[in-house]
N, C-alpha and C positions, 0 to 999 in steps of 0.2 A: 377808646385809643384810636387816634387819627393816623391814617396811613395813605400814601398815595400810589396809585398804579401806574406804573412807569412804563409799562409795554403791554402789547397783546398776550405775550408769554405768560407774564405775571398774572394777568387776568384769567387766563385759561387754567394756569395752575391752581389757582384759588377756587375756581369753579370746580375743578375735578377734586380738590381736597374737601370742599364742604360736601360734594355728592358722596364721597367714599366715607365719609364721617357718620353717615347714617347707619342705623343698624340694619341687618340683613332684612330684605324685603321679604314680607309673608308671602306664602303660596297660595294658590287658588283654594286648596283644601283647607288651610288654616282661615281664609277669609270667609268661606263658606260657613265653616264651623262657628266662626265668631257671630255671624248673622244668625244662625241657627239658636245658639246659646242666647242671644239678646230675646230672640222671640220667646224662647221657653221660659226666660226668667219673667218678662213681662207678663206672660200667661200665668205663670204660678203666682206671681204678685197679685193678679187680679183676683185669683181663687182665694189667696189668703185674706184679702181685704173685704171680700165678699163674706167670707165666713165670720170676720170680726163683726161686720155689720149685722149679721144674723143673731148675734149674741143677745141673750135676754138677762134681765136682772130682777132680783126678788125684790119686794116691796121695802124691805129693810134697808137697802142699798141706796143712798141719796143718788138723784139723778147726775148731779155735778161730778160726784166721785165716779160714777160709771162712765160718764163722758170723758173724764181724763184717762181712765183706764184703756179706752177704746182709741184715744189719739196717741197714747204711748205705744200701743200695740201697732198701730198703723204705721207710725214714723219708725219703729223698728223694723217692719217689713221693707220700708222704703231703703232704709240705711242698709240691711243685709242685700237687698238688690242692687244697691250701688256697689257695694264690694263685690258681688258676684259677676257684675257686668263690668268690672273696672278693667280687667286685663283684656277682655274682648275690645272694649272702646279703644283701649291703647294700642292695640293690634290694627284697628281700623284707622286710627289717627295715623300710624306709621305708614299704612298703605296710601291714604291721602296725601302725605308729604312725598312719598315717593312718585305718586302720579303728578304731584305739581312740579317736582324737580325734573321729571322726565320732560315736561312741556318746556321748562326753561333750558334744558340741553338742547331741544330741538331750536328753539329760538336762538341759542348761542351759535350752533352749527350754521343756521340760515345766514346769521349775521357774519361769521367767519367767511363764507362762500361769497358773499356779496363784496365784502372787505377784499378779498384775494382778487377779485376780477378787477375791481377798480386799482388796487396796487399794481397790477399787471400793466394797465393802460398807462398809468403815470410813469412806471419805471421805464416804459418803452419811450417817453416823451424825454426823461431824464437822459437817457442814452444818447439823444441826438444832441442834447446841449451841453453835457458835461463831458469832460475828458474821459477816457478809459481807465479803469481802476489800476492803481499801481502794481498790484499783485493778483494772481488768481484766487489767493486765499480769501481776500476781502469779499470778491464776487461769490465765492462758494458759501461763506459764512452769512450773508445777507439773504441769499436764496434759501439756504437750508433753514434759517431761522422762522421765516414765513411758513414754509412747507412744513416744519415741525409743529407749530402752533396750529395749523388747521388738521394736520393728521392727527394731533392728540385729540381734539374734540371729535373729529371724524371717527377714529378708532374707539373712542369712549362711547359714542353714539351707538356704532356698530355693536359693540360688546352688549350694551344695553338691550338692543332690539334685534339681535341676531335670531333669525329663526321665528320671529313673532308675527302674529296675524291680527289684523285690527278686529275688534269686536264692535259690532253695530247694535247698540242698545239705546234705550231712551235716555235723554239728558236729565241729570237730577243734580242737586247741589251737595257738596260734600258732607257726609255724616260723621261728625267729630264731637267729643266730649268738651273741648274748648276751641272755637273756631277764630279766637282773637288773634292768633298769630298766623293763621293760613288765610290766603287770600282764594277766593273763589277761581278756580281754573277752568277753562273752557274744555273740559274732557267729556267723554262719554262714560256714564255711569250705570250701576244696576237701577233699575226702575223702582225697586222697593224702597229705596232711599237709604238702606243700611249698608254700609260699607261702599267701596268704590273700586272700580277696575278702570284704568286709564284706556286710551285709544288702542294701546297694545299691551298684551298680556303674555306672560311667559307660558310655553307650551308644555313645560316640565315643572314640576312642583319644587320649589326651592326651601325645602324642610330640611335643616341639618341639625335640629335640637335633638338631643340624645334621647328625649324622652319620647319622641314621635318615630319610634322605630316600627317595624312591624308587629302586628298584634301578639304574636307568640313570644317577642323578647322585650315589649315596651317596658319600661319601668325597672329593668333588671338591674340598672346602675344604682338603685337605692333611692332616687329623686321621685317623690310621689308626683302625681299627675293633678294639674289644677283642672278647673272645669273647662277652661278654653282648650287646654291640651288634650283632655279627654275628648271633647267634640272634634277636635282636629283628627285625633287618631281614629274616631270613628269614620270620619270622612275618607282618611287614607286606607282603612281597611276595607271599606265599601268597595273603593275603586280597585283594589288589589284582589278582592274575593277571598280574604282572610277566612280560614276554617278553624282556627284555634286562636282565642282570644283569652289570656290570662291576666286579670287585674286583681288578683288576690292582695288585699292590704296595700294597694298602689294608688288609692285615691286620697287625696288631701282630705283631712278632717272635717273642713266645711262642706264638702260635697255631700248633700242629703238627698238629691235626686239625679235621674240620668237624663241626658237630652234625648227628646223625641226621635233624633236621627238615628238612634240605635236601631230602629225598625228598618234600617236600610241593608242591615247586615244579613241578607238573605241566603248568604253562602255558608253562615256561620255553623259549624257542628257542635262545638264546645265553647262555652262562656262561664268563666269562673269570676264572680264579682263578689266573693266572700272577704270577711273580716275587715269590712269597710264601715260607713255609718249612714247608708243608704236607708232613706225612710219610706221612699215611695218608688214603685215600679211603672214605668210609663205604659200606657195601653199600646202603645206601638210595638211592645215586646212581641206581640202576636205575629208579627211580620217576619220573625225568625223561622222560616218555613222548613229549613233544613236543621235545626238544632236538635241535638239528641241529649246532651248533657248540659243541665243548668245548675250551677252551685251559688246560692245567695246566702249561705249560713254565716251567722255571726254579723248580722246587721241590725238595724232597727225598723224592720219593714212592719207596718200595722195591718195592712191588708193587701191583697193581690187582686190586680184587675181581671174582669172576665174574660178579657183577650188571653189570658194564659191558657185556656182551653183550645186555643187555635194552634198550640204548638203540638201538631198531631204526630210529629217524628219523635218527641220527647220520650226517652228511655230513663233517664235518671234525673231525679229533682231533689236538691237538698236546700231545706228551708229552715233547719234547726237553729236555735238560738236567735229568734227574732221575737216580735210582739203581736205575732198574728193571732187574732181572738175568734176567727171564723174562716172558714174555707168557702170560697165560691163554687156554686153548683157546677160550673163550667168546667171544673176539674175532673168532672166524670168523663169528659170526652178524650182523655188521655189514654185511649185504649191499648196503646204500645208501652205505657209507663211500666217499668219493672221494679225500680226502687223508689221509695217515697219516705224521706226522713223529714218528720215534723216535731221532732224533739225540742223540748225547752221553749215552749211557745205559751201562750195564753189560752188554749183551746179548752172549752168546757164541753164540746161535744163534736162528733164527726157527722157529716151529712149522710143520709141514707145512699146517697148517690155513689159512696165510696164502693158499693157492690159492683159497679159498672166497669171497675179496673180490672178486667179479667186477665191481663198479663202481669198482674202485680205480683212479684216474688218476694219482696221484702218490705214491710211496713214498721216504720218505728214511729211511736207517738209517746215516748217516755217523757217525764218530767212536764206534764200539763195539769189540767184541772178536770180531766174526764171522770165522770161517775158511771158511766156505761158505754158499751159498744154497740153500734146498731145491729140489729140482726141480720141486715144486709152483708155483713161482713163474711158470712157463710157462702156468699155468691163469689168472693174472690178465689176462684177455682184453681189459681196458680201459686197460691201463697204458701211460701216455705219458712218465711221467718216473721214472727209477730212479736214484738217488743213493745209492752204498755206499762213498764216499770215507773214508779213514782207517780202515781195518780190516785185517784179517790174511787177506784171501782169497788163496788160492793158484791158484784157477781160477774160471771162471764155468761153470754148468751148461750142457749143450747145449740144455737146454729154454728157454733165453733166446732161441733163435731162433723159439720158437711165438708170441712176443709180437709180431704183426705191427704192432700200433698205437704201439710204443715209438718215441719221438721223441728222448728224450734218455737217454743211458746215460754215467754218470760213476762211475768206479771208481779214482780217483786214490789214490795213497799205499797201495798193498795189496802183495802178493808174487806177482803174477799172472805166470807165464812164458809163458802160451799162451792165445790167444783161440779160443773154440769155433768149428769149422768152420760151423756153423748161422748164422753173422753175415750170410751172403748171403741169408737169409730176412727179414732186418729191413728190410722195403720201406719203412718210414715214418721210418727213423732219420735224424735231421738233425743230431745233435751226440753226438760220442764222445770221451771223455776217458779215456785208460788211461796218463796220464803218472805218473812216480815208481813204476814197477813194475819187473819183471824180464824184459820181453818180450825173447825172443830173436829173433823174427821176427813179421812181420805176414802172416797168411794170405791168400792170392790171393783167396779166397772173400769176404773183406771188400770187395773191389773192385766186387762185384755189388750192394753196398748203395749203389745210385747216386744215393739222395736225400741223401747225407751233404753238408752244408754246412760244418761245423766239425769238424775231428779234430785231436786232442791226443795225440802219441805220444812226447813229449819225456821227457827225463831218465829213461831206462831202464837206468841202472846200465852203461853200457860194452857191453851184450849186443846191443843192436839195431844191425846192420851194413849193413842194407840195406832198400829199400821194396820193396813187391810191384811186379813188372814191369807188372801191368795197372792201376796207379794211375791211368793216363789215363782209365779208365772212370768215374771219380768226376767227372763233367763239371759237376756242381753246387757242387763244393767251392770255398768261398771263403776259408777260413782253415785253415792247416795249420802245425802246431807239431811239429818234429822236433829241437829243440834238444837240447843234451847227451846225443848218441849218438856211435856210431862209424861213421857214414855217410860213404862216400867218393865215391860216384858216383850221381847222380840217374838213374833208369831213362829209356829213351828215351820212354816213354808219357807223361812228365812234360809233354811239350810240348802234349798235349790238354787241359790244366787251364786253359781260357780264362777261367774266371771267378775264378780265384784272385787275392785282393787283399791277403792277409796270409801273409806266409812267414817262419817264424822257423828258422834254422838254427844258431844261434850254438852254439859250443862242438863242432863236427863237424870232423873232418879231411877236409873236403870238397875234392875235386879237380875234379870236373866237376859244376856250371859253377865257374869261379874264383871266389876271393872278390870281386874287384871288381864282377863281374856280380851277385852276390848282394846286395851293398849297394846296388844300384840298385833293388831291389824285386822283388815276385813277378812282375809280368808281364815284366820284364826276364829273369828267369830261365826263364820260360816259351818267350819267344821265342828265347832263346839255344839252348834244347834244340831247339826246331824248326829253327832255322839249323844246327845241328850235324848232326843227323840228316839234313837234306837235302844238305848237303855231303858227308857220308860216303856216301851212297847215290849221289850223282853220281860220285864218285870210284871207287867199288867196281866191279870188272870181274870178273865171273865166270871164273874160271881153270879150264880143262878138265884134269882129271887122270884117270888111269886109276883106276877105282874097284875096290874090293875086291869079293869076292863078297857079304859082308854089306851093303856099301852099296848095290849092285846090287839085291839082294833087298828091302832096307829101304825105299829111296828111289826105286824105279821108279815110273813114272807108271802111273795106272791104265789107261789106254788102250793099254798095252804088255803087258797081261796074257797069258801063254801058258797056253792050257787044257790043254796036254799035261803040265804039271809041269815039272820042269827046275829051272833056275837062276834064273827070272824070278818076280818076286812082285807082288802087288797091295797097296797101302796103303790101309787102311780107316780111316774115322773111326768112332769108338765115342762116341756121345753119351750122356752119363750124366746124370740128373737128381738125383743125390743118394742115391737108394734103388734103383732099377731101371735096367737098361742095356738098350741097344737097338744094334744094329749097323746102320749106315748104309752102303751101297755107293757113296754118292755122295761125290767128293773135295772137293766144297763144302758149307757149311752156312751157314744164316741166323744172324746175330748174336742175333736175339730168341730163337732156340730153344736155342742152344747154352749150356750152362751149364759143364760140364766135359768135356774130352776126353782120350782115350786113342787109342793106336796099336796096330794088329793086322796081322800079316803073314800074308797067304794064300799059300802055296807048298807045292808037293807036296815039295819038297826037305827040309821038316821032318822027314819021314821018316829021313833021312840023320842018323846020330849025330853024325858030325863037324861037320856043318853046323849042327845044333841047337846043339852045345857053343858053336859061333862065334856064334850067336844070342845064347846065354846070356852069353858074354863081353861082348858088345855091350850087352846089358841091363845088366850089373854096371857097366861104363863109364859109361854114362849116369846110373844111380843114384848112383854115387860123386860125380860132378859135380851132383847134385841137379837133373837135367834132367827125367829120366823117372822116375817112381815107380810106375808101374802095371804094368810088365813088358810082355812081348811074347807076344802069343797068336795062335794060329792062327785062322783063320775058323771052322774045323770046331769048336773047343772053344767058340767062341762061340755057335754054334747051338745047343749044349746048354744048356737051361735053368738046370740046375743050375750049370754052369761060370760062368754069368753073374755068380753071387755073387762072384767075385773081383773084379769091378769095383766092390763097394760099398766105396770107400775113403775115408780121412780125410786125404788129403794135397792138397797145392796142385796148383792145375791148371797145364797147360802154357802157358796163356794162350789167344789167339784168333789165328786167321788165316783168311782166307777160302778159301785154296787151299793144301791140305796137300802139294801138289806143287811149291810154291814153294821154290826153292833157298836162299832166305834163312833160311826157317823150318828147313829141313834142317840148314843150317850151325848154325843157333841151338842145335840139340840137343846138338852137341859143343862 
């Protein structure tokens, strides 16, 4: 379309129209972000191409086919790289055009200034030769036209460069995706060749994009951030000293990594990058020295950089729902960490260094491929909650008993067949869930964890046939689930569970109590067991029978001891604290002292081979019935410090009784 510029005013108006038609000029932070983004993309491209070059092939794959595959992989990398840099390059192109137009405006302004001076001289000459104007209106119109034209350019230039300062930097060419339509302007640019800033730069950022708000509110309008906008946001947040940055589900789906510039956010206290598609975390994340909360859940992270161990202020770390297969050893440096969630990853083991997390209060590693827990877990001296559900655990380490602060232990859906004997040391345990395992029995030692409020041992695949006889010790128990097992009879001590409110016994061949009582609720069952024991005790009359020599020897009262040897013996109580043993010559012991008990026989007739054989037979009978598992020892052997080691056992206890001369207890052995 041909047109003719009739006057200076028309030329000025067209210049102003063209200048105003440009999109808004990017700010300094956006330019810096674009440069950083391009550097990151190029570095990532180089790493990916090198990884492709290191690929090997088997002899069965033809060389040509392998080369085709590699070339396609490389070209895909280049294509993705171009897509990732597209927006950054477009932004830099826009900055280049603005810088070029700025120079054109300056030239136009200088042209008008010189033209105005020459017009003034010519006008004075005309005044001398021409007659005066017929009216003052003509004179005013002519003068105002020239003044208006100059003022338009002057004012537009002033608006563009108001409060601007020149930036003295090394000269470079314009960096642009396509330079065919942009002439090289004589301006001062950044020396790195990426991006451009003209001789004058705005002192205040001109960011008006709704997605580039402060860190706490960015993205709240529903629009997701592109890579360039994320990089710009990081630059803005860095300069503002942002403390809270929430980017949960706010990154575009094609963003798989974070710009290195994220390490600039040294003032950040909370960072939420959850529910995105991030694959890698940059090593510069270690620069977030003030960070206390880091949420990366529901991404596609494969591994963590060692620099994560530099987040020494970190208290909360959520990594669930990723693809992490191993944890860096550097994680052990997070000595202030209180909560760690590693659920739903690909972990097959935990590092021994996990024990260095002395402030850890909550550890979740559910839904992984763990087959065991490291013994160093016992060094997590502040741990209160441990959840290892949906793994492949075959057993729990004995070191679990060292965690005296543990309140919640959940190991559902594993392959555990036996609980550690150290469970009795869990003095703070309130909730235990070992459902859906392969438990064959519940150790009596668990009944010394008297703080238990909720216990679930249901669904143990038809292996669990009985509850521990001392379950009545769990006087704080309020909820008990034993459903889907093979339990037929509840133990007598069940009557002592006075606080029990919830009892689940479905799918058990329960005979005592009967089904109609069970349907009445937990307290009805407790009362039934109490009445049952009371009636049975009232009806039971001791029957005097002639005792065998073994029974006389083993169950004779302590006050009938014969000092001259012979066929009488004294029953002794051996109090065991789990490691060391001591022999008590009292037939009674305090409940608060006794942890485990065994029985020893003190008799001179032990010297007789036949009688010793008879004692051994009795011991065998008791062991076969799983009543006594500690053996029968003479008091003389117990007096030997070396022989006391035989009492360091890992078996179930006999239960508790105040009087070991009680006939009922004696009958209970057989």
